[in-house]
C-alpha positions in Angstrom: 48.3 12.4 -8.8 46.1 9.5 -9.9 45.6 9.0 -6.1 43.9 12.4 -6.0 41.9 11.6 -9.2 40.5 8.4 -7.3 39.8 10.1 -4.2 37.8 12.7 -6.0 36.0 10.1 -7.8 35.1 8.3 -4.6 33.8 11.3 -3.0 31.6 12.3 -6.1 30.4 8.8 -6.4 29.4 8.8 -2.8 27.6 12.3 -2.9 25.7 11.3 -5.9 24.7 8.0 -4.7 23.5 9.4 -1.3 21.6 12.4 -3.0 19.7 10.1 -5.4 18.6 7.6 -2.8 15.0 8.0 -1.6 13.7 6.8 1.7 11.5 3.9 0.9 7.8 4.7 1.2 4.7 2.6 1.2 2.1 2.8 -1.8 -0.9 0.7 -2.9 -2.3 0.0 -6.3 -5.5 1.7 -7.0 -6.2 -0.4 -10.1 -5.2 -3.7 -11.6 -1.5 -2.7 -12.3 1.1 -4.0 -15.0 4.5 -4.4 -13.5 7.2 -3.6 -16.2 11.0 -4.6 -16.1 12.0 -1.1 -16.8 10.5 2.4 -16.7 8.8 2.3 -20.0 5.6 0.9 -21.4 7.3 -0.7 -24.2 9.4 -2.8 -21.6 8.2 -6.4 -20.8 5.6 -7.1 -18.3 6.8 -9.1 -15.4 3.6 -9.7 -13.6 0.3 -7.8 -12.6 -0.7 -6.3 -9.2 -4.4 -6.7 -8.0 -6.1 -3.5 -6.7 -5.3 -2.9 -3.1 -1.8 -4.8 -3.4 0.9 -2.9 -1.4 4.3 -1.9 -3.0 7.4 -0.5 -1.3 8.6 2.3 -3.4 12.3 2.5 -3.4 13.0 4.8 -6.7 11.4 7.1 -8.9 12.4 7.9 -12.6 13.6 11.4 -13.6 10.2 12.4 -15.0 8.1 11.2 -12.0 5.9 8.9 -14.1 7.3 5.6 -12.9 8.0 4.4 -9.4 10.2 1.1 -8.6 8.9 -1.5 -6.2 11.5 -3.0 -4.1 10.3 -6.7 -5.1 8.4 -6.2 -8.4 9.6 -3.8 -10.9 8.5 -0.5 -12.4 4.7 0.7 -12.3 3.1 4.0 -13.4 2.8 6.5 -10.7 -0.9 7.3 -12.0 -2.0 3.6 -10.9 -0.7 4.0 -7.3 -1.4 5.9 -4.2 0.9 6.6 -1.4 -0.2 5.9 2.1 0.5 9.6 3.2 -2.0 10.8 0.6 -5.1 8.7 1.8 -7.8 10.6 2.8 -9.4 10.2 6.2 -13.2 8.9 5.9 -15.3 11.3 7.7 -18.6 9.9 6.6 -19.0 6.3 6.1 -22.1 5.1 4.2 -20.8 1.6 3.5 -21.5 -1.9 5.1 -21.7 -1.6 8.9 -19.6 -5.0 9.4 -17.7 -7.4 7.6 -16.3 -10.9 8.9 -12.8 -11.9 7.9 -10.9 -15.1 8.1 -7.5 -16.1 7.3 -5.9 -19.3 8.5 -6.0 -19.4 12.4 -7.1 -15.7 12.3 -10.7 -14.4 12.2 -12.2 -11.1 13.1 -15.3 -8.7 12.8 -15.0 -5.2 11.7 -17.8 -3.0 13.0 -18.1 0.3 11.1 -19.4 3.4 12.4 -20.8 6.4 10.3 -18.0 8.7 11.2 -15.3 6.5 9.7 -14.2 4.8 12.9 -14.3 1.1 13.5 -13.7 -1.6 16.0 -12.2 -4.9 15.2 -12.6 -8.0 17.3 -10.0 -10.7 16.6 -9.7 -14.2 17.6 -6.6 -16.1 16.7 -3.8 -18.3 18.5 -3.2 -15.6 21.1 -6.8 -15.3 22.2 -9.4 -12.7 21.4 -8.5 -8.9 21.2 -10.3 -5.7 20.4 -8.9 -2.8 18.3 -10.3 0.6 17.3 -9.2 3.0 14.4 -10.2 4.9 11.6 -10.8 4.1 7.8 -8.9 6.0 5.2 -9.5 6.0 1.4 -8.2 6.7 -1.8 -10.3 5.7 -5.1 -11.9 2.4 -4.3 -9.2 1.4 -1.7 -10.1 1.5 1.9 -7.6 1.2 4.8 -8.3 0.3 8.2 -5.6 1.9 10.5 -5.7 0.8 14.0 -5.2 3.6 16.8 -1.5 3.9 17.9 0.2 2.1 15.0 2.2 3.7 12.5 1.3 1.7 9.3 -2.0 1.0 7.8 -3.6 -2.5 8.5 -6.3 -4.3 6.4 -7.0 -3.3 2.9 -10.4 -3.4 1.3 -11.8 -2.7 -2.0 -15.4 -0.9 -2.3 -16.9 -0.1 -5.6 -20.4 0.8 -4.2 -21.9 -2.4 -4.5 -19.6 -5.0 -3.0 -17.0 -4.5 0.0 -14.2 -6.9 0.1 -11.1 -7.6 2.2 -8.0 -8.0 -0.1 -6.3 -11.2 0.7 -5.4 -14.1 -1.5 -8.9 -15.1 -1.4 -11.1 -12.1 -1.4 -13.8 -12.1 1.2 -16.8 -9.7 0.7 -19.5 -8.2 3.0 -22.9 -9.8 2.6 
């Protein structure tokens, strides 16, 4: 009889764990965001994310108010946007170009009024040219290359400055 209870326990534990497991989903910080140790604003703050930082969401709290990043901790849902909720830019009134550089990589984005772009890049592998489209949520703008499933470079645009989000923010002139 103990064996039967043990088997039932294992089956229930397996079903519950798979039912609550979520498929990880990419999101981005829409504002500078405090990362908490637990899903509560009273819990200790582990560190802070900058606007444009990416998160891999692996869990939500029961109320849906908090999400947990795989690597950092818990953040408020209202401070993030899931990549699937970004809006395609159909009318671009921002800068026409921006030059970016990071280590051995350098590139120039040329933006068109319809929200499309061309990226000409140079690195250790030579020069390449990519095209794609811009997506936006709040102040965060993503450059999604054609044919690639994930969003590429992240920019922050507040109307006055347009900056590429890396460790050293690089802004258009």
